[in-house]
C-alpha positions in Angstrom: 15.3 -4.0 -4.7 16.6 -5.4 -7.9 19.3 -3.4 -9.6 20.1 -1.1 -6.7 23.6 0.1 -6.0 25.1 0.1 -2.6 23.9 2.5 0.1 27.2 4.4 -0.1 26.7 5.1 -3.8 23.1 6.1 -3.1 24.2 8.6 -0.5 26.7 10.0 -3.0 23.9 10.4 -5.5 21.5 12.1 -3.2 23.9 13.9 -0.8 24.5 13.2 2.9 21.8 15.5 3.9 18.4 15.9 2.2 14.8 16.6 3.1 14.1 13.0 4.0 17.0 12.8 6.6 15.2 15.2 9.0 13.9 13.4 12.1 10.5 15.0 12.8 8.8 14.7 16.2 5.3 13.5 15.6 4.3 13.4 19.2 1.2 15.4 20.0 -0.3 15.0 16.5 -2.4 12.0 17.4 -0.4 9.9 15.0 -1.7 6.4 14.8 1.8 5.2 14.1 3.5 6.8 17.0 0.8 7.2 19.6 -1.4 4.2 19.2 0.0 2.3 22.2 0.8 3.6 25.6 4.1 1.7 25.4 5.1 3.7 22.3 4.3 7.0 24.0 6.0 6.2 27.3 8.9 4.1 26.1 11.7 4.5 23.6 10.1 2.5 20.7 10.7 3.1 17.0 7.4 2.2 15.2 7.9 0.6 11.8 4.4 -0.9 11.5 1.5 1.1 10.0 2.1 2.2 6.4 2.6 5.9 6.6 5.9 7.7 6.2 7.8 9.8 8.6 8.4 12.4 5.9 6.7 15.7 5.3 4.4 15.9 2.3 5.7 17.7 -0.7 6.1 21.5 -0.3 3.5 22.1 -3.1 1.0 20.1 -1.1 1.7 21.9 2.1 1.5 25.2 0.4 -1.8 24.4 -1.2 -3.3 23.3 2.1 -1.9 26.4 3.8 -3.4 28.7 1.2 -6.8 27.0 1.5 -6.7 27.3 5.3 -5.9 31.0 5.1 -9.2 31.6 3.3 -10.9 30.7 6.6 -14.2 29.3 5.3 -14.4 25.5 5.1 -17.8 24.8 3.7 -19.2 21.9 1.7 -16.8 21.3 -1.1 -17.4 19.8 -4.5 -14.8 18.3 -6.9 -13.8 20.9 -9.5 -12.8 20.0 -13.1 -9.2 20.7 -12.2 -9.2 17.8 -9.7 -10.3 15.3 -12.4 -7.8 16.7 -14.9 -5.0 16.4 -12.4 -5.9 12.7 -11.6 -6.3 11.7 -15.3 -3.1 13.6 -16.3 -1.1 11.7 -13.6 -2.4 8.4 -14.8 -1.4 9.2 -18.4 2.1 10.4 -17.5 2.9 7.6 -15.0 1.2 4.7 -16.7 0.2 5.8 -20.2 -3.3 5.0 -19.1 -6.1 7.2 -20.5 -8.6 7.6 -17.6 -11.8 9.6 -18.4 -13.4 11.9 -15.9 -16.7 9.9 -15.9 -14.9 6.8 -14.8 -13.8 8.2 -11.5 -15.7 7.9 -8.2 -14.3 9.8 -5.2 -14.2 8.0 -1.8 -12.5 8.9 1.5 -9.9 6.1 1.0 -9.2 2.8 -0.6 -10.4 0.8 2.4 -13.9 2.3 2.2 -13.8 1.7 -1.5 -13.1 -2.0 -0.9 -16.1 -2.2 1.3 -18.3 -0.3 -1.1 -17.2 -2.7 -3.9 -18.1 -5.8 -1.8 -21.5 -4.3 -1.0 -22.1 -3.3 -4.6 -21.1 -6.4 -6.5 -21.9 -9.3 -4.1 -24.7 -10.4 -1.7 -24.5 -11.8 1.8 -23.2 -15.4 1.6 -21.4 -14.9 -1.7 -17.8 -16.1 -1.9 -14.9 -13.6 -2.4 -11.3 -14.7 -3.1 -8.3 -13.1 -1.5 -4.6 -14.0 -1.9 -2.9 -14.0 1.4 -0.7 -13.0 3.1 -2.3 -9.8 2.1 -3.4 -6.4 3.5 -5.7 -7.4 6.4 -8.6 -4.9 5.7 -9.3 -7.2 2.7 -10.5 -9.8 5.3 -12.5 -7.2 7.2 -14.3 -5.9 4.1 -15.7 -9.4 3.7 -16.3 -10.4 7.3 -18.0 -7.1 8.2 -20.4 -7.4 5.2 -21.4 -11.1 5.7 -19.5 -12.5 2.7 -17.6 -15.8 2.7 -13.8 -15.4 2.7 -12.0 -17.8 0.3 -8.2 -18.0 0.6 -6.0 -18.6 -2.4 -2.6 -18.3 -0.7 0.5 -17.0 -2.5 3.4 -19.4 -2.9 7.2 -18.9 -2.6 8.9 -19.9 -5.9 12.6 -19.5 -6.4 12.8 -16.9 -3.7 9.9 -14.8 -4.8 6.2 -14.8 -4.0 3.8 -15.8 -6.7 0.1 -16.3 -7.4 -1.1 -19.9 -7.5 -3.2 -19.8 -10.6 -3.8 -23.5 -10.7 -5.1 -23.6 -7.2 -7.2 -20.5 -7.9 -9.2 -22.5 -10.5 -10.1 -25.0 -7.8 -11.4 -22.3 -5.5 -14.1 -21.0 -7.8 -17.7 -22.3 -7.7 -21.1 -21.0 -8.6 -21.3 -18.7 -5.6 -17.9 -17.1 -6.2 -18.5 -13.5 -7.4 -15.4 -11.4 -6.8 -11.6 -11.5 -6.4 -9.7 -8.8 -4.4 -6.3 -8.2 -6.0 -3.4 -6.3 -4.3 -1.2 -4.8 -6.9 1.6 -3.9 -6.0 1.2 -6.5 -3.3 1.2 -5.5 0.4 3.0 -7.1 2.3 5.1 -9.3 0.1 6.3 -6.5 -2.1 5.7 -8.0 -5.5 5.0 -5.9 -8.6 3.0 -8.3 -10.7 4.3 -8.8 -14.3 1.9 -8.3 -17.3 2.1 -12.0 -17.8 1.0 -12.8 -14.3 -1.8 -10.3 -14.4 -3.0 -11.5 -17.8 -3.2 -15.1 -16.5 -5.2 -14.0 -13.5 -7.6 -11.9 -15.7 -8.1 -14.8 -18.1 -9.2 -17.1 -15.2 -11.6 -14.5 -13.8 -13.0 -13.9 -17.3 -13.6 -17.7 -17.8 -15.6 -17.8 -14.5 -17.2 -14.4 -14.8 -15.6 -13.0 -11.7 -15.2 -9.2 -11.0 -11.7 -8.1 -10.0 -11.3 -5.2 -7.6 -7.7 -4.2 -7.9 -6.1 -2.2 -5.0 -3.4 -0.2 -6.7 -2.7 2.3 -3.9 1.1 1.6 -4.1 1.3 1.9 -7.9 3.7 4.9 -7.8 6.0 3.2 -5.3 7.9 0.7 -7.4 11.6 -0.2 -8.0 13.3 2.0 -10.6 13.9 -1.0 -12.8 10.3 -2.2 -12.8 7.0 -0.8 -14.1 3.6 -1.1 -12.5 0.9 -2.2 -14.9 -2.7 -1.1 -14.2 -4.8 -4.2 -14.7 -7.6 -2.3 -16.4 -5.1 -0.8 -18.9 -3.7 -4.3 -19.6 -7.0 -5.9 -20.5 -9.3 -3.1 -21.7 -11.6 -5.7 -23.3 -12.5 -6.8 -19.8 -13.6 -3.4 -18.6 -16.9 -4.8 -17.6 -15.4 -6.8 -14.8 -12.5 -4.6 -13.4 -12.6 -1.9 -10.7 -9.3 -0.1 -9.8 -8.8 1.5 -6.5 -6.2 4.4 -6.5 -5.1 7.1 -4.1 -2.3 9.6 -3.6 -2.3 8.8 0.1 0.7 6.5 0.1 2.6 8.3 -2.6 2.6 11.7 -1.0 2.0 10.7 2.7 -1.4 12.4 2.9 -3.5 9.6 4.3 -5.0 11.8 7.0 -6.6 14.0 4.3 -8.7 11.0 3.2 -8.9 10.9 -0.6 -9.1 8.1 -3.1 -10.3 7.7 -6.7 -12.0 4.5 -7.8 -11.7 4.0 -11.6 -14.6 2.1 -13.2 -14.8 2.2 -17.0 -18.0 0.1 -17.1 -21.2 2.1 -16.7 -23.2 -0.6 -14.9 -20.5 -1.4 -12.5 -19.9 2.3 -11.8 -23.6 2.9 -11.1 -23.7 0.0 -8.6 -20.6 1.3 -6.9 -21.9 4.8 -6.8 -25.2 3.6 -5.2 -23.2 1.9 -2.4 -21.3 5.1 -1.8 -24.5 7.1 -1.6 -26.1 4.6 0.7 -23.2 5.3 3.1 -24.0 9.0 3.0 -20.8 10.0 1.3 -21.5 12.9 -1.1 -18.7 15.5 -0.8 -15.0 15.7 -0.4 -12.7 17.1 2.3 -11.9 20.7 1.3 -8.2 20.2 2.0 -8.1 16.9 0.2 -9.3 18.6 -3.0 -6.4 21.1 -3.1 -3.8 18.6 -1.8 -4.5 16.0 -4.5 -4.7 18.6 -7.3 -1.4 20.1 -6.2 0.4 16.8 -5.8 -0.6 15.5 -9.2 -0.2 18.8 -11.0 2.4 21.1 -9.5 5.7 19.5 -8.8 4.7 16.3 -6.9 6.5 14.2 -9.5 9.9 15.7 -8.8 9.4 15.1 -5.1 8.4 11.5 -5.8 11.6 10.9 -7.8 13.7 12.0 -4.8 11.5 10.0 -2.4 12.0 6.8 -4.4 15.7 7.2 -4.6 15.8 7.6 -0.8 13.5 4.7 -0.1 15.5 2.4 -2.3 18.6 3.5 -0.5 16.9 2.6 2.7 16.2 -0.9 1.4 19.8 -1.3 0.4 20.8 -0.4 4.0 18.4 -3.1 5.3 19.8 -5.7 3.0 23.4 -4.9 3.7 22.9 -4.6 7.5 21.0 -7.9 7.7 23.6 -9.7 5.6 26.3 -8.7 8.1 24.4 -8.8 11.4 21.6 -11.3 11.1 22.2 -13.2 7.9 19.8 -16.0 8.8 16.8 -13.7 8.4 15.5 -13.7 4.8 14.7 -10.3 3.4 12.5 -10.8 0.4 13.1 -8.6 -2.8 11.2 -5.4 -2.5 9.8 -4.6 -5.9 7.0 -2.2 -4.8 5.7 -0.4 -1.7 8.0 0.8 1.1 7.2 -2.3 3.3 10.0 -4.9 3.6 8.9 -8.5 4.3 11.2 -10.5 6.6 11.2 -14.2 7.4 12.0 -14.5 11.1 11.1 -18.2 11.4 14.7 -19.1 11.9 14.5 -17.5 15.4 10.9 -17.9 16.4 8.1 -19.5 14.4 5.6 -17.8 16.6 5.6 -14.3 15.2 3.6 -12.8 18.2 6.5 -13.9 20.5 9.0 -12.5 18.0 7.1 -9.2 17.8 7.0 -9.0 21.6 10.8 -9.7 21.7 11.4 -6.9 19.3 9.1 -4.5 21.2 11.2 -5.2 24.3 14.2 -4.2 22.4 12.5 -1.0 21.2 11.3 -1.6 17.7 7.7 -2.3 16.6 6.7 -4.3 13.5 3.5 -5.8 12.2 3.4 -9.6 12.7 3.0 -11.6 9.6 0.0 -13.7 10.9 -2.0 -10.4 10.8 -2.0 -10.8 7.0 -3.6 -14.2 7.0 -2.5 -17.8 5.9 1.2 -18.0 4.9 2.2 -15.0 7.1 3.0 -16.7 10.3 6.6 -16.3 11.3 7.1 -13.3 9.1 7.4 -9.6 9.9 6.4 -6.4 7.9 8.8 -3.5 8.3 8.0 0.0 7.2 11.3 1.5 5.9 9.8 5.0 5.0 11.7 6.9 7.7 14.9 8.9 8.1 18.0 6.7 7.5 19.4 7.4 11.0 16.2 6.2 12.5 16.2 3.1 10.3 19.8 2.3 11.3 18.9 2.5 15.0 16.0 0.2 14.5 18.3 -2.3 12.7 20.7 -2.1 15.6 17.9 -2.9 18.0 16.8 -5.8 15.8 20.3 -7.2 15.8 20.4 -7.0 19.6 17.0 -8.8 19.8 18.1 -11.6 17.5 21.4 -11.9 19.3 19.6 -12.4 22.6 17.8 -15.5 21.1 20.9 -17.1 19.6 22.9 -16.8 22.8 
């Protein structure tokens, strides 16, 4: 990521041993990441695919969950005022964005929120724009709800991925209702600039498109960059912007299933709430309530600072290792998320064959074609793991690439 020092200086800054260095055995926990495939259970495979971290959640979160569990009664649970205060305070501190309690709608996750938004703001047959390569549940939210998927692929310009605004204009017709935005972008790792977001918002305003902005990785950005919430940037367009947020990625609590969809506009919010109610979702998980409140209120920010330092050190390791051992593989700048985006086309343009080769060498990535047009030949690499584990994965990658070039 831009502006980072070497991995050696990072270790000096954080110490050789820290909470994120611990290798934790996740077997027997029904972890999707580690136990999804029989091969991963029965063979020595390091999974660097699905986006959860191999780090424990912050101590304040674990303590809050333990105290709640000790009570012993886990009945139907409503959201208390302290929950909303914690979320809005976090948004104010991190992004200087004033979010009111009435704007928030709780859902079990961002993926459900994307589906609810599609159901609320479009009808079967309507056109919805996505910008691939992008998080693949975007596609499923449209296909599963009978909407027409419209691709507006990202472009590589001067070594960075960018939105193609000129092409976007040509994709819009009188049946186009919605655009799904990924900000920061998964998997290409971009943190969109205010100028880029403004240009996108202006085009959508001209054509009366609603923007649903997935900002789940908002807290996970390079130390020299700033994430800009779209709704904060263009408050005058509040009637067309829906923001999907969640602490799940930030604090590694995806299994607790909590997300907060922020909708300033009353009519949009009513439509969204109706879609949530039609799905039968009324109440929150008891453990999610205390975990989110604790993470946002009681020390989660200090833990996040340490986490970001460690993650960026991991990315420096990836960059330096690749430059020495497989320099022909392009590692794109990682501005946000903890998901490195690699161009493996120099070895195999068929990313499924490349993924299979890497699996045979004991490391598991997500293939780029999974993320739609523009992704073929690329790989997504989850670097949110202990550094020793990441180094071993890189060694296995080097062996795999070496076997091709021989």
